[in-house]
N, C-alpha and C positions, 0 to 999 in steps of 0.2 A: 112437180112435173113427172110424168110417167117414165121419161127416159132415164131418170136417176135410179130406177129400179132394174134396169136391164143388166143382165150378166153375159149375154151372148148376142152379138150382132153379126149378120152376114153381109159382106161387102160385095156388091155386084158392079162389074166394070162395063160401062156402055160400049167400050171398044172390043169386047170379047163376046163370043157366042155361046149360049147355053144349048145343051142338047134337048131334044123333045122330051117332055116329062120332067125335066129338072126343076122347073118352077113349082110344080105340084109337090115334088119331094122336098124341096127347100121349105115350102110353106108348112109342110107336115112335120118338119124336123124338130119343132119346138123352139127355134131361134126367136129371140124377142123382137127383132126389127130387121128391116132391110135397108142398107145404106147404098145409094147409087153414087159411085165415086170412081174416078180414074185420073191418071196424070196425063196420058198422051191420047191425042185424037178424040177428045171428048167434044161433042158438038150438041147443039140444040136438037138436031134430028135424031142422033143415036140415043140421046137421053130420053127423048119423047118416046122412041120405040121401046126402050127398056121399061119405061114407066107404063106403057100400054100393056106389056107382058105381066107386070106384077100388081097392077092396081086393083085387080079383081079380088085379091086376097085380103084378109082382115089384118094383116101385119102392119105395124107402123112403118112409114116410109120416111127416110132421111135423105136429103140431098146434101152432098159434101162437095162443093165446087172447087175446081182447080184454077178457074179463070172466070172473070166477070162475064165473058161472052157466052158461057154455057151454064146458066143457072135456071132451074125450073122452080116455080113456086106453086103453080096450080096442081092440086092433087098430092102435094107433099105436106107431111105433118110438121117436120122440122128442117131447118137448114143449119147444119153444123159447119161453122165458118172457121177454117184453120188459119192460125198465124204460126209461122215456123220460128221457134225460139233460137235455133242454132244456125240460121241462115246467115250468109255474108251479104245478102242483098235485101235492103229494107223493103222492097216492094212485096216480099213474101211475109212481112210482118204487118204492114199497114197500107202499102201502096195500092195493091190490087183491091183492097177493101174500100179505099177512098174512091177508086174508079167505079166500083159497083154501086155505092151509095149515090154517086153523082149521076150514073146512068139511070138509076131508079127514081131520080128527081126527088130524093129523100123520102119517098113513099115506101118505106121498108116495114114489113110486119114484124116489129121487134119482139113480139111475144112468141114468135116461132123461130127466132134466131138464137143459136147456142154457140158461143165462141169456144174454140178449141186451141190450146197451146200445144203445138206439135213439136216433138223432139225427134228428128230424123237421124237414124243411126246406121243405115246401110249405104255406104258410099257408092255401091254398084247399082243401086236402084234408080229407077227413072225419077222418082221424087227427090232423091238425094242429089242427082246431077242437075235437075231442072232448078231446084231451089238453092243450089250452091251451098249446101249445108256442110258444116264441119262435123264429121261423123265419128271421128276417132276420140270419143270422149270417155274419160274415166268415170266410174260410178259416182264419185264425189262431185264431178262437174255436172253430170245429169241431175244429181240431187239439188245442186245450186240452181239450175234452170227451173227445176220443178218448184222449188221454194219461191222463186221470183214469180212464176206463173200463178201460184196459189195465193201467196200473201201480198205481193206487190201489184200484180195486174188483175188479180181476182178472176182468173179464168175458171169457169165451172168444170171444164174438162182439161186434163193433161193427157196427151196421147203419145205414148212411146211407140214409135213406128220403125220397125225393122224391114218392112216391105219386101216380102219374098224370101226372107231367110229367118231362121229361128234365132232369137236374140239371146242375150246373156241374162239369165235369171237374177244374177247379182245386181245388175244395172236396174232392173225393174224393181227389185227389192229396195234398192237405195232410193228410188223415186217414191215408192210406197211409204217408206219409213218417215219421210219428211212432210207428207201431205196432211193437211188439216181439213179443208173444206172441199177441195176439188175432187172430182171423180177421176180415177186412173183407168185409162183405156190402154190396152196392149194389142198391137197387130203385127203380124210377121211370122210366116213359117209354121203356123199351127195346122198340121195335117194329120193329127192323131189325137186320140183321147188322152194319151199320156202327156203330150205337150200342152194340150188345153188345160189339164189339171195342174200341171207344173206352173204355168203362168197365172192361172186364176188364184194361186196361193197369195199373189201379191197385187194383181190387177183386179179392180172391181168389175171390169167388163173386158171380155176378149172379143176380137174381131177376126173372123175367118173369111178369107177371100179367095186366094189362088187355089186352095185345095179343092174348092167346088168345081173349078174348071179342069184341074189336073187329075183329080181322082174321082170326081162324081159326087152326087149328093149324099151317098151313103156315109162318107167320112164326116160330113157335116153333122149328121145325127149323132155320131159317136162323140164329137166334140161338145155338142149340146148336152148330152147325157153326162159328160164328165164334169160339167160346171154347174148343172142345175140339181 
């Protein structure tokens, strides 16, 4: 599958607004794919509006849902379906997923579904609070979750998520060192070429999101150049 070859993904939040011309600059940056994903205030309507903005470009489109009520399939290449390994609430591991399959009346295009094992590590982030994740994990604890995700649950992606803040490279390295088959994603606080290069030493794929909104599309190109 082509997604296994990606090294840079741009995450776009349906609840945030891009400036005029940003989509053109993002599409020209060299990023491998666009991920439509957010934690708060994501609806079918703002998802559809964002999809309308980006669908004219040739980039692969990924939907990463936070809730069964806001999932788009039409016009989307892949659905990356997260399960949070370090949550204290089972609905974020399997409960939301059961609801979605039931709502879809079991008519799920499984060839386009890619499960993700999320390890959420920023306690102040929206995703950390919403999923009630235990975020103060030591590198060896993250490595243990990673091993379980890879060898026991056979998740194709393990996603280290610091969401809005730059994470600890030693933690990402600990996850990388124990991986066998899973692809390692890293997201959080990548707002420069230097940070992109640092995390790409250990992660197979880096995800850049907030920097696009905070600093503009020019920083995105710098992060792409640093990892490709």
